[in-house]
N, C-alpha and C positions, 0 to 999 in steps of 0.2 A: 568318302562321298564328296560331292562337289561343293565348292564355295562359290560365291558370286564374284565375277571378275568384270571390270568395266574399263573401257579405254577412254581417252580424252574425247574421242569423237562422240561416243555414246555414254555420257555420264548418267548417274542414277536419275537425275531430274528429267533428262531428255527421254530416258527409257520409260519412266512412269507416264510421261505425257503421251508418248507414242502408243503405249499399251492402252491408255484411256481412249485415244482416238480409234484404235483398232477394235476395242470392245464396244464402241458406241453403236454400231449396226445391230449387235445382239440386243442391246437395251431397247433400241428403237423398235425392232421387230417384236420384242416381248411386249412392249406397250401396245403395238398394233394387234397382235394375235390374241393376247390375254387382257386387252383393255378396250381398244376402240371397237373391234368386232363385237364384243360382248355388249358394249354400251349401245351400239346401233340396233341390237336385238332386244334392248330393254332388259338385259339380264343383270346389269350392275348399274350403280350410280355413276355420276361423272367422276367423282373422286376415286372410284374403284379402278379407273383406267390406269392409274399410276402406281399400282401395287408393287411392281418391281423396283420402283424408285424408293418406296417406303422401306422395303427390305434392305436396300443398299444403305439408306440413311441410318436405319437401326443398327446394322452391322458396323458402320463407321462409329456410331456412338459407343457401342460396346467395346470396340477396339481401343478407343481413346480412354475409356474408363479403366480398362484392364491395364493399359500402359501406365496410367497414373497410380493404380493400386500397386503394381509391381515395380514402380519407379523406373520405368523405361523412358528413354528419350522419345518424345513425339516428333517424328521427322518425316520428311518426304521420301518414303522408301517403297520397296516392292510389296510390302504388306498391304499397301493401299489397293494394289491390283488383286492380290489374293482375296481381300475382303469383298471386292466387287464380284469376283468370279464365284465365290461361295454363294452369294445371294442369287446369282443367275440360275443355279442348279435347283432352287427350291420349287416344290410343286405349287400349283396355283392356289390350292385350297388350304395352304399351311396356316396353322394358328400362330399368331404373333408371339404368344407366350411360349409355346414349344420351340419356336425359332430362337428366341432369346436364350432359353435354357440350354438348348443344344449347342448354340454358338459359343456360349460361355464355357461349357464343359469341353467342347472340342478345342477351343483356343487354349485353355489351361493345359489340356493333355499334350498339345503340341509344343508347349514350353519345356516339357520334360521328356517327351518321346520325339526324337529327332527324325520323324518321318514326314511325308508330304502333308503340309498343313491344310491345303485345300481339300484333299481326299479325306483325311481324318475328320475334319470338321463336318463335311457334307455327310459322311457315313454316320457320325454320331447323331446328327439331326434326323437322318432317314430312319435309323433304328428307333429313336425316340418316337417318331411319328408312327412307325409300324406297330408299336405296342400301345399307342394311345388313340389317335384319331384315324389311323389307317394310312397307308401309303398309296395315294391316288393322284395320277398326273393329268387327269382329264379336266378341262375347264367346263363350265356349265353348258356351253354350246356344243362341245364334243360329247358330253354325256347324253345329249339328245339323239346322237347317232343318225342324223338326217342328211349327212353329206357323204359322197363317195369320192375318194381321192386316188389319183394314179401315182406312179412312182415319182414322177417329176414334181408333183404337188408336195409329196412328203419330203423330198430333198430340198425343196424351196421353203420348208418350214412348217408344213401343215401336219407333221407327225406329232406324236405325244412326247413329252419330256419335261424338263424344268421350265420355269416361267419364262426364261429367256435363253434356253438352250435347245432350240429345235431347228434353227436356220443352218441346216447341215452344209449346204453349198458354201456358205460364207465361213464355216468352220475350217474348211480346207484352205480358203484364202487367208484366213487369220494365221494359220500355221506357216504359210509361205511368207506373209508379211513379217511375222515375228522372228523369222529365221535371220533377219539382218542383225539381231541383237546377239552378242557373244555369250549371253547367259541362257538363251533359249535353244535347246537341243532339238532342232526340227528332225534330226535323224531318228530320234526315239519314236515320236508318233508316226513317222513315215515307215520305219521298219516294223513297228507294231501293227500298223494297219495292213501292211503287206502280209505279215505272218498270220494275222487274224483272217484275212480274206482267203489265203491259200488253204489253211487248215479247215476253214468252214466249207470251202468248195470240195475238199477231199472227203469230209465227213457227210455232207448233206447235198452236194451238188450246188449249182448256182441258184441263188435266190436274191431277189431285190431287197430282202430284209437286211442283207449284209451292208447295203448302202444307206438304209433308212433308219437304222437303230441309233437314235441320238445319244443314248447312254454310252455306247461303245465309242462313237466318233468324238464326242465332246470330252470324255474322260481322257482319251489319248492326247487330244490337242490342248485342253485347258489345264489339266493336272500338270503338264510339262512346264507350265509357266513357273511353278515353284521349283527351280532348278537346284536348290540347296540340298535336296535329298537324292539328286540324280548323279550318275557317274560323270566324270569330266572327259575322259579319253574317248576318242571316236570308236574304238573297238568295243569298249565296255558299254558305250551308249547304244550301239547297234544290238549287242547281245541282250541288253536290258529291254530294248523295244521288242525284240523277237520273242523273248520269254513272256513278256506282258501280253503281246498279241496272241500267242498260243493259248495262254490261260483264258483270255477273253473269248476265244473261239470255242473252247470247251464249255465254258459257262453259258455262252450265247446259244449254242446248239442243243444243250441238254437241260438247262434250267435258267431261262432268260429272266433274271431278277436283278433290278438295279443295285441292290445292296451287294449281291455277290459279284456283279460286274465291277463295281468300284473297289471291292475288296481285292481284286486281282492286282491292282497297283500296290497295295500294302504288302501283299505276299511277296511280290518281286522286290520291293523295297527292303523288306526284312531279310530276304535271301541274300541280297548283295551286302547288306550290313554284316550279316553273320559270316559270310565268306571273307569280307575285309578284316573282321576281327580275328578269324582263324589264321589268315595269311600273316597278319601282324604278329600274332603269338608265335607262329612258326619261324618267322624272321628273327624275332627276339631270342628264341630258343637256339636257333642256328648260330646267331651272333655270340650268344653266351658260350656255347660248346666250342666255337672257334677260338674264343679268347682263352678258354680253359685249356684247350689243346696246346695253344701257343705257350701258355705259362708252364705246362708240364715239360715242354721241350726247350724251355729257356729262351723263347723268342722275344719275351718282354724284358725290358730293362728292369 
């Protein structure tokens, strides 16, 4: 699987700063949709406007504490971006205690399981919420069900999803902007979305839901930021995206559940890891047999 590679032009500090800039519209829109609009309707207090920022600060604090406990170097690295993205996926009504517990468990798991850190941590939190307070992505205003939105409204962010992962139109822009970094494999979310769209069209015909499901779009775009668990070569990246998109289409059309949708990435991740291990073992076995054959025929000195 892939490691992180950086050039002089885009060193790690510049990449983190640019990612922060690119993520800012998600955060601002999250404050607007799940903060300002609710405050104007007297559904929350003034301090409730900034809930997405509280989640980000809590996750930063947990991240620093874990680094101290495990004696890791506290540095300016891509984990800062992963930390922010995890917070953006949280449902509006999340309990802070459950968020802390899930974040800690997910972070510890990803220290020993070399899979996508963002996806694993979000999944752990979602599963914890599912068995405790319930998994509900509607804010108090959306629960009133007094508004009717068209497809463009949903694409522009009025759909349901994480506290700052509903601005679908900008999600596509984010992917394009991030493609300038040599560690972001834009070909994966691109091929993934095309495969998802085509198979969904074959199975169910055209539906605007294909374009307005925030869990599908944002998982493809934002999970790809953690490139350490993704393939490096172009061919493998395209194949990875296609398999991911096909799995998303199957889950989306038959059982549209956020936990199952996000699990698709882990399934593909594990599949590629297993294949890589098998290929390595086969290569080592072939190399061993080749050396043994040469020894039998006196080809080694």
